[in-house]
PDB file of N, CA, C and O in Angstrom:
ATOM      1  N   MET A   1     111.531 140.254 146.076  1.00  0.00           N
ATOM      2  CA  MET A   1     112.310 139.127 146.560  1.00  0.00           C
ATOM      3  C   MET A   1     111.573 138.408 147.683  1.00  0.00           C
ATOM      4  O   MET A   1     111.625 137.182 147.789  1.00  0.00           O
ATOM      5  N   LYS A   2     110.885 139.184 148.521  1.00  0.00           N
ATOM      6  CA  LYS A   2     110.145 138.582 149.627  1.00  0.00           C
ATOM      7  C   LYS A   2     109.050 137.654 149.102  1.00  0.00           C
ATOM      8  O   LYS A   2     108.864 136.549 149.614  1.00  0.00           O
ATOM      9  N   LEU A   3     108.325 138.113 148.072  1.00  0.00           N
ATOM     10  CA  LEU A   3     107.257 137.301 147.496  1.00  0.00           C
ATOM     11  C   LEU A   3     107.821 136.029 146.875  1.00  0.00           C
ATOM     12  O   LEU A   3     107.229 134.958 147.004  1.00  0.00           O
ATOM     13  N   PHE A   4     108.956 136.142 146.207  1.00  0.00           N
ATOM     14  CA  PHE A   4     109.595 134.974 145.614  1.00  0.00           C
ATOM     15  C   PHE A   4     109.964 133.953 146.685  1.00  0.00           C
ATOM     16  O   PHE A   4     109.717 132.759 146.514  1.00  0.00           O
ATOM     17  N   LEU A   5     110.544 134.406 147.773  1.00  0.00           N
ATOM     18  CA  LEU A   5     110.925 133.486 148.851  1.00  0.00           C
ATOM     19  C   LEU A   5     109.710 132.837 149.487  1.00  0.00           C
ATOM     20  O   LEU A   5     109.747 131.657 149.836  1.00  0.00           O
ATOM     21  N   LEU A   6     108.627 133.599 149.641  1.00  0.00           N
ATOM     22  CA  LEU A   6     107.398 133.024 150.176  1.00  0.00           C
ATOM     23  C   LEU A   6     106.837 131.952 149.242  1.00  0.00           C
ATOM     24  O   LEU A   6     106.420 130.883 149.687  1.00  0.00           O
ATOM     25  N   ALA A   7     106.832 132.251 147.949  1.00  0.00           N
ATOM     26  CA  ALA A   7     106.324 131.288 146.975  1.00  0.00           C
ATOM     27  C   ALA A   7     107.202 130.038 146.938  1.00  0.00           C
ATOM     28  O   ALA A   7     106.687 128.923 146.865  1.00  0.00           O
ATOM     29  N   LEU A   8     108.507 130.216 146.986  1.00  0.00           N
ATOM     30  CA  LEU A   8     109.418 129.080 146.986  1.00  0.00           C
ATOM     31  C   LEU A   8     109.230 128.227 148.239  1.00  0.00           C
ATOM     32  O   LEU A   8     109.217 126.999 148.162  1.00  0.00           O
ATOM     33  N   GLY A   9     109.086 128.869 149.370  1.00  0.00           N
ATOM     34  CA  GLY A   9     108.837 128.135 150.614  1.00  0.00           C
ATOM     35  C   GLY A   9     107.551 127.345 150.563  1.00  0.00           C
ATOM     36  O   GLY A   9     107.514 126.193 150.995  1.00  0.00           O
ATOM     37  N   LEU A  10     106.496 127.945 150.044  1.00  0.00           N
ATOM     38  CA  LEU A  10     105.219 127.246 149.926  1.00  0.00           C
ATOM     39  C   LEU A  10     105.330 126.070 148.965  1.00  0.00           C
ATOM     40  O   LEU A  10     104.789 124.997 149.229  1.00  0.00           O
ATOM     41  N   ALA A  11     106.030 126.270 147.851  1.00  0.00           N
ATOM     42  CA  ALA A  11     106.215 125.178 146.886  1.00  0.00           C
ATOM     43  C   ALA A  11     106.973 124.013 147.526  1.00  0.00           C
ATOM     44  O   ALA A  11     106.616 122.854 147.313  1.00  0.00           O
ATOM     45  N   LEU A  12     108.004 124.305 148.297  1.00  0.00           N
ATOM     46  CA  LEU A  12     108.769 123.239 148.949  1.00  0.00           C
ATOM     47  C   LEU A  12     107.929 122.501 149.989  1.00  0.00           C
ATOM     48  O   LEU A  12     108.035 121.282 150.121  1.00  0.00           O
ATOM     49  N   ILE A  13     107.107 123.224 150.717  1.00  0.00           N
ATOM     50  CA  ILE A  13     106.221 122.579 151.693  1.00  0.00           C
ATOM     51  C   ILE A  13     105.249 121.649 150.980  1.00  0.00           C
ATOM     52  O   ILE A  13     105.074 120.498 151.381  1.00  0.00           O
ATOM     53  N   LEU A  14     104.619 122.148 149.926  1.00  0.00           N
ATOM     54  CA  LEU A  14     103.646 121.334 149.203  1.00  0.00           C
ATOM     55  C   LEU A  14     104.301 120.147 148.509  1.00  0.00           C
ATOM     56  O   LEU A  14     103.710 119.069 148.447  1.00  0.00           O
ATOM     57  N   GLU A  15     105.505 120.326 147.989  1.00  0.00           N
ATOM     58  CA  GLU A  15     106.207 119.227 147.336  1.00  0.00           C
ATOM     59  C   GLU A  15     106.675 118.178 148.348  1.00  0.00           C
ATOM     60  O   GLU A  15     106.720 116.989 148.029  1.00  0.00           O
ATOM     61  N   GLY A  16     107.016 118.599 149.537  1.00  0.00           N
ATOM     62  CA  GLY A  16     107.528 117.666 150.528  1.00  0.00           C
ATOM     63  C   GLY A  16     106.470 116.901 151.299  1.00  0.00           C
ATOM     64  O   GLY A  16     106.762 115.851 151.872  1.00  0.00           O
ATOM     65  N   MET A  17     105.253 117.407 151.323  1.00  0.00           N
ATOM     66  CA  MET A  17     104.189 116.755 152.092  1.00  0.00           C
ATOM     67  C   MET A  17     103.935 115.299 151.702  1.00  0.00           C
ATOM     68  O   MET A  17     103.846 114.451 152.590  1.00  0.00           O
ATOM     69  N   PRO A  18     103.814 114.969 150.404  1.00  0.00           N
ATOM     70  CA  PRO A  18     103.572 113.557 150.066  1.00  0.00           C
ATOM     71  C   PRO A  18     104.699 112.631 150.514  1.00  0.00           C
ATOM     72  O   PRO A  18     104.440 111.502 150.929  1.00  0.00           O
ATOM     73  N   TYR A  19     105.946 113.094 150.435  1.00  0.00           N
ATOM     74  CA  TYR A  19     107.074 112.268 150.878  1.00  0.00           C
ATOM     75  C   TYR A  19     106.994 111.992 152.378  1.00  0.00           C
ATOM     76  O   TYR A  19     107.350 110.903 152.829  1.00  0.00           O
ATOM     77  N   PHE A  20     106.533 112.960 153.143  1.00  0.00           N
ATOM     78  CA  PHE A  20     106.435 112.801 154.584  1.00  0.00           C
ATOM     79  C   PHE A  20     105.205 111.991 154.981  1.00  0.00           C
ATOM     80  O   PHE A  20     105.281 111.124 155.852  1.00  0.00           O
ATOM     81  N   LEU A  21     104.068 112.277 154.338  1.00  0.00           N
ATOM     82  CA  LEU A  21     102.811 111.657 154.744  1.00  0.00           C
ATOM     83  C   LEU A  21     102.597 110.258 154.171  1.00  0.00           C
ATOM     84  O   LEU A  21     102.054 109.391 154.855  1.00  0.00           O
ATOM     85  N   PHE A  22     103.017 110.026 152.923  1.00  0.00           N
ATOM     86  CA  PHE A  22     102.736 108.761 152.246  1.00  0.00           C
ATOM     87  C   PHE A  22     103.969 108.217 151.533  1.00  0.00           C
ATOM     88  O   PHE A  22     103.932 108.053 150.314  1.00  0.00           O
ATOM     89  N   PRO A  23     105.052 107.935 152.236  1.00  0.00           N
ATOM     90  CA  PRO A  23     106.287 107.530 151.544  1.00  0.00           C
ATOM     91  C   PRO A  23     106.137 106.223 150.759  1.00  0.00           C
ATOM     92  O   PRO A  23     106.666 106.113 149.653  1.00  0.00           O
ATOM     93  N   ARG A  24     105.437 105.247 151.301  1.00  0.00           N
ATOM     94  CA  ARG A  24     105.304 103.962 150.616  1.00  0.00           C
ATOM     95  C   ARG A  24     104.472 104.114 149.344  1.00  0.00           C
ATOM     96  O   ARG A  24     104.836 103.593 148.289  1.00  0.00           O
ATOM     97  N   ARG A  25     103.368 104.823 149.450  1.00  0.00           N
ATOM     98  CA  ARG A  25     102.500 105.037 148.285  1.00  0.00           C
ATOM     99  C   ARG A  25     103.203 105.878 147.219  1.00  0.00           C
ATOM    100  O   ARG A  25     103.031 105.642 146.023  1.00  0.00           O
ATOM    101  N   LEU A  26     103.982 106.842 147.649  1.00  0.00           N
ATOM    102  CA  LEU A  26     104.711 107.689 146.708  1.00  0.00           C
ATOM    103  C   LEU A  26     105.760 106.881 145.946  1.00  0.00           C
ATOM    104  O   LEU A  26     105.977 107.102 144.754  1.00  0.00           O
ATOM    105  N   ARG A  27     106.399 105.958 146.629  1.00  0.00           N
ATOM    106  CA  ARG A  27     107.384 105.100 145.954  1.00  0.00           C
ATOM    107  C   ARG A  27     106.708 104.275 144.867  1.00  0.00           C
ATOM    108  O   ARG A  27     107.260 104.106 143.779  1.00  0.00           O
ATOM    109  N   GLU A  28     105.498 103.752 145.159  1.00  0.00           N
ATOM    110  CA  GLU A  28     104.750 102.993 144.154  1.00  0.00           C
ATOM    111  C   GLU A  28     104.365 103.891 142.977  1.00  0.00           C
ATOM    112  O   GLU A  28     104.456 103.483 141.819  1.00  0.00           O
ATOM    113  N   LEU A  29     103.938 105.103 143.284  1.00  0.00           N
ATOM    114  CA  LEU A  29     103.551 106.044 142.240  1.00  0.00           C
ATOM    115  C   LEU A  29     104.743 106.392 141.351  1.00  0.00           C
ATOM    116  O   LEU A  29     104.612 106.440 140.128  1.00  0.00           O
ATOM    117  N   LEU A  30     105.897 106.633 141.955  1.00  0.00           N
ATOM    118  CA  LEU A  30     107.093 106.965 141.177  1.00  0.00           C
ATOM    119  C   LEU A  30     107.538 105.788 140.311  1.00  0.00           C
ATOM    120  O   LEU A  30     108.032 105.987 139.201  1.00  0.00           O
ATOM    121  N   ALA A  31     107.368 104.574 140.809  1.00  0.00           N
ATOM    122  CA  ALA A  31     107.699 103.399 139.996  1.00  0.00           C
ATOM    123  C   ALA A  31     106.764 103.312 138.800  1.00  0.00           C
ATOM    124  O   ALA A  31     107.196 102.969 137.699  1.00  0.00           O
ATOM    125  N   THR A  32     105.490 103.617 139.004  1.00  0.00           N
ATOM    126  CA  THR A  32     104.530 103.617 137.904  1.00  0.00           C
ATOM    127  C   THR A  32     104.867 104.707 136.896  1.00  0.00           C
ATOM    128  O   THR A  32     104.818 104.481 135.687  1.00  0.00           O
ATOM    129  N   LEU A  33     105.210 105.892 137.401  1.00  0.00           N
ATOM    130  CA  LEU A  33     105.551 106.996 136.508  1.00  0.00           C
ATOM    131  C   LEU A  33     106.793 106.716 135.687  1.00  0.00           C
ATOM    132  O   LEU A  33     106.892 107.156 134.541  1.00  0.00           O
ATOM    133  N   SER A  34     107.741 105.991 136.258  1.00  0.00           N
ATOM    134  CA  SER A  34     108.982 105.720 135.530  1.00  0.00           C
ATOM    135  C   SER A  34     108.735 104.837 134.313  1.00  0.00           C
ATOM    136  O   SER A  34     109.554 104.806 133.394  1.00  0.00           O
ATOM    137  N   GLY A  35     107.625 104.127 134.297  1.00  0.00           N
ATOM    138  CA  GLY A  35     107.293 103.283 133.156  1.00  0.00           C
ATOM    139  C   GLY A  35     106.477 103.991 132.082  1.00  0.00           C
ATOM    140  O   GLY A  35     106.192 103.404 131.038  1.00  0.00           O
ATOM    141  N   GLN A  36     106.102 105.230 132.319  1.00  0.00           N
ATOM    142  CA  GLN A  36     105.289 105.979 131.363  1.00  0.00           C
ATOM    143  C   GLN A  36     106.159 106.561 130.248  1.00  0.00           C
ATOM    144  O   GLN A  36     107.325 106.887 130.469  1.00  0.00           O
ATOM    145  N   PRO A  37     105.583 106.687 129.051  1.00  0.00           N
ATOM    146  CA  PRO A  37     106.351 107.322 127.969  1.00  0.00           C
ATOM    147  C   PRO A  37     106.583 108.803 128.243  1.00  0.00           C
ATOM    148  O   PRO A  37     105.839 109.435 128.992  1.00  0.00           O
ATOM    149  N   GLU A  38     107.625 109.343 127.623  1.00  0.00           N
ATOM    150  CA  GLU A  38     107.969 110.758 127.831  1.00  0.00           C
ATOM    151  C   GLU A  38     106.834 111.690 127.444  1.00  0.00           C
ATOM    152  O   GLU A  38     106.621 112.712 128.096  1.00  0.00           O
ATOM    153  N   THR A  39     106.103 111.349 126.388  1.00  0.00           N
ATOM    154  CA  THR A  39     105.020 112.238 125.945  1.00  0.00           C
ATOM    155  C   THR A  39     103.944 112.371 127.009  1.00  0.00           C
ATOM    156  O   THR A  39     103.376 113.449 127.185  1.00  0.00           O
ATOM    157  N   THR A  40     103.660 111.295 127.715  1.00  0.00           N
ATOM    158  CA  THR A  40     102.661 111.348 128.790  1.00  0.00           C
ATOM    159  C   THR A  40     103.159 112.224 129.926  1.00  0.00           C
ATOM    160  O   THR A  40     102.408 113.045 130.452  1.00  0.00           O
ATOM    161  N   LEU A  41     104.411 112.057 130.307  1.00  0.00           N
ATOM    162  CA  LEU A  41     104.976 112.868 131.382  1.00  0.00           C
ATOM    163  C   LEU A  41     105.018 114.341 130.997  1.00  0.00           C
ATOM    164  O   LEU A  41     104.735 115.211 131.822  1.00  0.00           O
ATOM    165  N   ARG A  42     105.370 114.620 129.750  1.00  0.00           N
ATOM    166  CA  ARG A  42     105.387 116.015 129.285  1.00  0.00           C
ATOM    167  C   ARG A  42     103.991 116.612 129.306  1.00  0.00           C
ATOM    168  O   ARG A  42     103.819 117.775 129.672  1.00  0.00           O
ATOM    169  N   PHE A  43     102.986 115.825 128.914  1.00  0.00           N
ATOM    170  CA  PHE A  43     101.612 116.306 128.932  1.00  0.00           C
ATOM    171  C   PHE A  43     101.181 116.666 130.350  1.00  0.00           C
ATOM    172  O   PHE A  43     100.589 117.723 130.570  1.00  0.00           O
ATOM    173  N   PHE A  44     101.473 115.794 131.309  1.00  0.00           N
ATOM    174  CA  PHE A  44     101.111 116.087 132.695  1.00  0.00           C
ATOM    175  C   PHE A  44     101.873 117.290 133.233  1.00  0.00           C
ATOM    176  O   PHE A  44     101.315 118.093 133.980  1.00  0.00           O
ATOM    177  N   GLY A  45     103.138 117.419 132.861  1.00  0.00           N
ATOM    178  CA  GLY A  45     103.916 118.583 133.281  1.00  0.00           C
ATOM    179  C   GLY A  45     103.366 119.871 132.706  1.00  0.00           C
ATOM    180  O   GLY A  45     103.250 120.871 133.415  1.00  0.00           O
ATOM    181  N   LEU A  46     103.024 119.856 131.422  1.00  0.00           N
ATOM    182  CA  LEU A  46     102.442 121.039 130.787  1.00  0.00           C
ATOM    183  C   LEU A  46     101.089 121.386 131.401  1.00  0.00           C
ATOM    184  O   LEU A  46     100.784 122.559 131.618  1.00  0.00           O
ATOM    185  N   THR A  47     100.288 120.374 131.677  1.00  0.00           N
ATOM    186  CA  THR A  47      98.989 120.604 132.307  1.00  0.00           C
ATOM    187  C   THR A  47      99.157 121.231 133.688  1.00  0.00           C
ATOM    188  O   THR A  47      98.425 122.155 134.043  1.00  0.00           O
ATOM    189  N   ALA A  48     100.114 120.735 134.466  1.00  0.00           N
ATOM    190  CA  ALA A  48     100.352 121.293 135.800  1.00  0.00           C
ATOM    191  C   ALA A  48     100.825 122.741 135.702  1.00  0.00           C
ATOM    192  O   ALA A  48     100.394 123.586 136.487  1.00  0.00           O
ATOM    193  N   MET A  49     101.701 123.035 134.751  1.00  0.00           N
ATOM    194  CA  MET A  49     102.176 124.410 134.587  1.00  0.00           C
ATOM    195  C   MET A  49     101.039 125.339 134.174  1.00  0.00           C
ATOM    196  O   MET A  49     100.945 126.460 134.674  1.00  0.00           O
ATOM    197  N   CYS A  50     100.181 124.888 133.275  1.00  0.00           N
ATOM    198  CA  CYS A  50      99.040 125.715 132.844  1.00  0.00           C
ATOM    199  C   CYS A  50      98.078 125.971 133.998  1.00  0.00           C
ATOM    200  O   CYS A  50      97.581 127.086 134.160  1.00  0.00           O
ATOM    201  N   CYS A  51      97.817 124.951 134.793  1.00  0.00           N
ATOM    202  CA  CYS A  51      96.945 125.134 135.963  1.00  0.00           C
ATOM    203  C   CYS A  51      97.573 126.125 136.940  1.00  0.00           C
ATOM    204  O   CYS A  51      96.874 126.981 137.484  1.00  0.00           O
ATOM    205  N   GLY A  52      98.862 126.023 137.166  1.00  0.00           N
ATOM    206  CA  GLY A  52      99.553 126.956 138.047  1.00  0.00           C
ATOM    207  C   GLY A  52      99.488 128.374 137.520  1.00  0.00           C
ATOM    208  O   GLY A  52      99.281 129.315 138.285  1.00  0.00           O
ATOM    209  N   LEU A  53      99.664 128.534 136.221  1.00  0.00           N
ATOM    210  CA  LEU A  53      99.582 129.862 135.613  1.00  0.00           C
ATOM    211  C   LEU A  53      98.177 130.437 135.755  1.00  0.00           C
ATOM    212  O   LEU A  53      98.017 131.619 136.059  1.00  0.00           O
ATOM    213  N   LEU A  54      97.163 129.610 135.536  1.00  0.00           N
ATOM    214  CA  LEU A  54      95.779 130.077 135.706  1.00  0.00           C
ATOM    215  C   LEU A  54      95.509 130.510 137.143  1.00  0.00           C
ATOM    216  O   LEU A  54      94.823 131.506 137.373  1.00  0.00           O
ATOM    217  N   LEU A  55      96.041 129.769 138.104  1.00  0.00           N
ATOM    218  CA  LEU A  55      95.871 130.156 139.504  1.00  0.00           C
ATOM    219  C   LEU A  55      96.559 131.477 139.807  1.00  0.00           C
ATOM    220  O   LEU A  55      96.016 132.312 140.531  1.00  0.00           O
ATOM    221  N   LEU A  56      97.751 131.670 139.257  1.00  0.00           N
ATOM    222  CA  LEU A  56      98.453 132.937 139.455  1.00  0.00           C
ATOM    223  C   LEU A  56      97.694 134.102 138.842  1.00  0.00           C
ATOM    224  O   LEU A  56      97.574 135.162 139.456  1.00  0.00           O
ATOM    225  N   VAL A  57      97.183 133.912 137.639  1.00  0.00           N
ATOM    226  CA  VAL A  57      96.412 134.968 136.982  1.00  0.00           C
ATOM    227  C   VAL A  57      95.132 135.251 137.749  1.00  0.00           C
ATOM    228  O   VAL A  57      94.759 136.408 137.944  1.00  0.00           O
ATOM    229  N   ALA A  58      94.463 134.196 138.181  1.00  0.00           N
ATOM    230  CA  ALA A  58      93.229 134.384 138.947  1.00  0.00           C
ATOM    231  C   ALA A  58      93.506 135.111 140.252  1.00  0.00           C
ATOM    232  O   ALA A  58      92.746 135.997 140.644  1.00  0.00           O
ATOM    233  N   GLY A  59      94.583 134.744 140.926  1.00  0.00           N
ATOM    234  CA  GLY A  59      94.933 135.409 142.171  1.00  0.00           C
ATOM    235  C   GLY A  59      95.322 136.869 141.974  1.00  0.00           C
ATOM    236  O   GLY A  59      95.146 137.696 142.869  1.00  0.00           O
ATOM    237  N   ARG A  60      95.845 137.171 140.812  1.00  0.00           N
ATOM    238  CA  ARG A  60      96.294 138.537 140.535  1.00  0.00           C
ATOM    239  C   ARG A  60      95.162 139.450 140.086  1.00  0.00           C
ATOM    240  O   ARG A  60      95.112 140.616 140.478  1.00  0.00           O
ATOM    241  N   TYR A  61      94.253 138.929 139.265  1.00  0.00           N
ATOM    242  CA  TYR A  61      93.277 139.790 138.606  1.00  0.00           C
ATOM    243  C   TYR A  61      91.840 139.658 139.103  1.00  0.00           C
ATOM    244  O   TYR A  61      90.999 140.488 138.760  1.00  0.00           O
ATOM    245  N   LEU A  62      91.544 138.645 139.893  1.00  0.00           N
ATOM    246  CA  LEU A  62      90.180 138.539 140.422  1.00  0.00           C
ATOM    247  C   LEU A  62      89.943 139.629 141.460  1.00  0.00           C
ATOM    248  O   LEU A  62      90.853 139.960 142.221  1.00  0.00           O
ATOM    249  N   PRO A  63      88.751 140.187 141.505  1.00  0.00           N
ATOM    250  CA  PRO A  63      88.489 141.224 142.499  1.00  0.00           C
ATOM    251  C   PRO A  63      88.547 140.660 143.919  1.00  0.00           C
ATOM    252  O   PRO A  63      88.258 139.487 144.156  1.00  0.00           O
ATOM    253  N   ARG A  64      88.921 141.513 144.834  1.00  0.00           N
ATOM    254  CA  ARG A  64      89.066 141.073 146.231  1.00  0.00           C
ATOM    255  C   ARG A  64      87.805 141.307 147.005  1.00  0.00           C
ATOM    256  O   ARG A  64      87.745 140.997 148.195  1.00  0.00           O
TER     257      ARG A  64
END
């Protein structure tokens, strides 16, 4: 449970940083994304999930 809370906290920090640091640019980016087809958004979402999974596997199994 401790690891889950740490991971969730880190995810929230990383997700919130662009909103805090670049609110105007993020609004423009979100407007651009809203015009994209669903297939493009799904592709980017799947790519992000795969990259995250690779990072988790690398962090777990790479020698220290």
